[in-house]
C-alpha positions as CSV (number, residue, x, y, z in Angstrom):
1,M,-118.4,34.6,-85.9
2,D,-118.5,35.9,-89.5
3,M,-115.5,37.6,-91.2
4,E,-117.0,41.1,-90.8
5,H,-117.2,40.8,-87.0
6,K,-113.7,39.4,-86.8
7,E,-112.3,42.2,-88.9
8,A,-114.2,44.8,-86.9
9,G,-112.9,43.4,-83.7
10,A,-109.3,43.6,-85.0
11,L,-109.9,47.2,-86.1
12,K,-111.4,48.3,-82.7
13,N,-108.1,49.1,-81.1
14,E,-106.7,50.7,-84.1
15,I,-109.7,53.0,-84.4
16,K,-109.4,53.9,-80.7
17,K,-105.8,54.8,-81.2
18,E,-106.6,57.0,-84.2
19,L,-109.4,58.8,-82.4
20,K,-107.0,59.6,-79.5
21,L,-104.5,60.9,-81.9
22,I,-107.1,63.2,-83.6
23,Y,-108.2,64.4,-80.2
24,K,-104.7,65.1,-78.9
25,A,-103.7,66.9,-82.2
26,N,-106.7,69.2,-81.9
27,M,-106.0,69.9,-78.2
28,E,-102.5,70.8,-79.1
29,A,-103.4,72.9,-82.1
30,S,-106.0,74.8,-80.1
31,G,-103.3,75.6,-77.5
32,W,-101.4,77.5,-80.2
33,D,-104.4,79.6,-81.2
34,I,-105.7,80.1,-77.6
35,P,-102.8,80.1,-75.1
36,E,-105.1,81.0,-72.2
37,R,-107.7,78.4,-73.1
38,N,-109.8,76.5,-70.6
39,D,-108.6,72.9,-71.2
40,E,-111.8,71.3,-69.8
41,E,-114.1,73.4,-72.0
42,M,-111.9,72.9,-75.1
43,S,-111.9,69.2,-74.5
44,K,-115.7,69.2,-74.4
45,L,-115.9,71.2,-77.6
46,I,-113.5,68.9,-79.5
47,L,-115.2,65.8,-78.3
48,E,-118.6,67.3,-79.3
49,A,-117.3,68.1,-82.8
50,M,-115.9,64.5,-83.1
51,Q,-119.2,63.0,-82.0
52,N,-121.1,65.2,-84.5
53,A,-118.8,64.1,-87.3
54,L,-119.4,60.4,-86.3
55,D,-123.2,61.0,-86.2
56,E,-123.1,62.6,-89.7
57,L,-121.0,59.6,-91.0
58,K,-123.6,57.2,-89.6
59,K,-126.3,58.9,-91.5
60,E,-124.3,58.8,-94.8
61,V,-123.6,55.1,-94.7
């Protein structure tokens, strides 16, 4: 296995943790702005926004 794959494997868990933190932070912040929000719908919208950002990043690199 080459060094890039080893490094990517090591980063996998860290990236997963960071994505969860981003998701949770946005869910929490949306609760401040929309106290009566539908959690399931907000979750879908946040995950969609995160996926769109990842898709755009893929196109850039």
